[in-house]
C-alpha positions in Angstrom: -6.0 35.6 0.8 -2.5 34.1 1.0 -3.6 31.7 3.7 -6.5 30.4 1.5 -4.1 29.9 -1.4 -1.8 27.9 0.9 -4.7 25.7 2.0 -5.9 25.2 -1.6 -2.3 24.3 -2.7 -2.0 21.8 0.1 -5.4 20.2 -0.9 -4.2 20.0 -4.5 -1.0 18.3 -3.4 -3.0 15.9 -1.3 -5.2 15.0 -4.2 -2.2 14.4 -6.5 -0.6 12.2 -3.8 -3.9 10.2 -3.5 -4.0 9.7 -7.2 -0.3 8.6 -7.0 -1.4 5.9 -4.5 -4.1 4.7 -6.8 -1.6 4.6 -9.7 1.0 2.7 -7.6 -1.7 0.2 -6.6 -2.6 -0.4 -10.2 1.1 -0.7 -11.2 1.8 -3.1 -8.2 -1.2 -5.3 -9.1 -0.1 -5.6 -12.7 3.6 -6.2 -11.8 2.6 -8.9 -9.3 0.3 -10.6 -11.9 3.2 -10.7 -14.3 5.6 -12.1 -11.6 3.0 -14.7 -10.4 2.4 -15.8 -14.0 6.1 -16.4 -14.5 6.6 -18.0 -11.2 3.8 -20.5 -11.7 4.8 -21.2 -15.3 1.6 -20.0 -16.9 1.7 -19.3 -20.6 -1.2 -16.9 -20.3 -0.5 -13.8 -18.3 -3.6 -12.2 -16.6 -1.9 -8.7 -16.4 -3.8 -5.8 -17.8 -0.7 -4.5 -19.6 2.7 -6.0 -20.1 5.2 -3.5 -19.0 7.7 -5.8 -17.4 7.0 -9.3 -18.7 9.8 -9.4 -21.3 12.3 -8.1 -18.8 11.2 -10.3 -15.9 11.0 -13.6 -17.9 14.8 -13.5 -18.4 15.5 -13.9 -14.6 15.6 -17.2 -12.7 12.6 -18.0 -10.6 14.4 -17.8 -7.3 15.5 -14.3 -8.0 12.0 -13.3 -9.1 10.6 -14.7 -5.8 13.1 -12.6 -3.9 12.2 -9.6 -6.0 8.5 -10.2 -5.1 9.3 -10.1 -1.4 11.4 -6.9 -1.7 8.7 -5.3 -3.9 6.1 -6.2 -1.3 7.9 -4.2 1.4 8.8 -1.4 -1.0 5.1 -0.9 -2.0 3.9 -1.1 1.6 6.4 1.5 2.7 5.8 3.8 -0.2 2.0 3.7 0.1 2.2 4.2 3.9 4.3 7.3 3.4 2.0 8.6 0.7 -1.0 8.0 3.1 0.8 10.0 5.7 1.5 12.9 3.4 -2.1 13.0 2.0 -3.4 13.2 5.6 -0.8 15.8 6.4 -1.6 18.1 3.5 -5.4 17.6 3.5 -6.1 17.9 7.2 -3.1 19.8 8.6 -3.8 18.1 12.0 -0.9 16.6 14.0 -3.3 14.3 15.9 -4.5 12.8 12.6 -0.9 12.4 11.5 -0.1 10.5 14.6 -3.1 8.2 14.2 -2.0 7.6 10.6 1.5 6.6 11.6 0.5 4.5 14.6 -2.2 2.6 12.8 0.0 1.7 9.8 3.0 0.8 12.1 0.7 -1.5 14.1 -0.6 -3.3 11.0 2.9 -3.7 9.5 4.3 -4.9 12.9 1.5 -7.4 13.4 2.0 -8.7 9.9 5.7 -9.2 10.3 5.3 -10.7 13.8 2.6 -13.0 12.4 4.7 -14.2 9.5 7.7 -14.8 11.7 5.7 -16.6 14.4 3.8 -18.7 11.9 7.0 -19.7 10.1 8.6 -20.7 13.5 5.6 -22.8 14.4 5.4 -24.3 10.9 1.8 -23.1 10.2 2.6 -20.4 7.7 1.1 -22.3 4.7 -2.1 -22.8 6.6 -2.6 -19.1 7.3 -0.9 -17.6 4.3 -4.2 -16.3 2.9 -4.6 -14.1 6.0 -1.2 -12.5 5.5 -1.9 -12.1 1.8 -5.1 -10.2 2.6 -3.4 -7.9 5.1 -0.5 -7.3 2.7 -2.9 -6.6 -0.2 -4.8 -4.2 2.1 -1.6 -2.3 3.0 -0.7 -2.0 -0.7 -4.0 -0.5 -1.7 -5.8 2.8 -1.4 -8.3 1.3 1.1 -6.4 2.5 4.2 -6.3 6.0 2.8 -10.0 5.9 2.1 -10.7 4.7 5.6 -8.4 7.3 7.2 -9.9 10.2 5.2 -13.4 9.0 6.0 -12.7 8.7 9.7 -10.9 12.1 9.9 -13.6 13.9 7.9 -16.2 12.5 10.2 -14.1 13.7 13.2 -13.9 17.2 11.7 -17.7 17.3 10.9 -18.7 16.2 14.4 -16.2 18.5 16.0 -17.6 21.5 14.2 -21.2 20.8 15.3 
């Protein structure tokens, strides 16, 4: 009985963490819409809600650009950690945890190496859109959905 309660509690924690990922993704998207509007000098902000606009507009554009870079890394790391903990609490499988860590580290490393190499070769502006797509992917709930789908499939096929 106690064992089943522990499993149920872990699943609830995993669900709450997954909801946190979705909330962070929405917050990130809105924050970046506000930052991009300010950086591009747009009078019309496409953000869904204006939580930070009045605060952000008071800063110089160069500082906002630096903030955008820092926030990109912060959101990638936070969402990657939350992905790990969702998998940890939902599946309680150390092999799945290793796959989660390794896959995210590979994507982040490839992204960083790609950005550095493209900047050194002077082709960064030409392939920025690729890095933007990878960055957006890492800052979204999509990796979690893919991991949970994959691991659920593994569990189903293993039990047959």
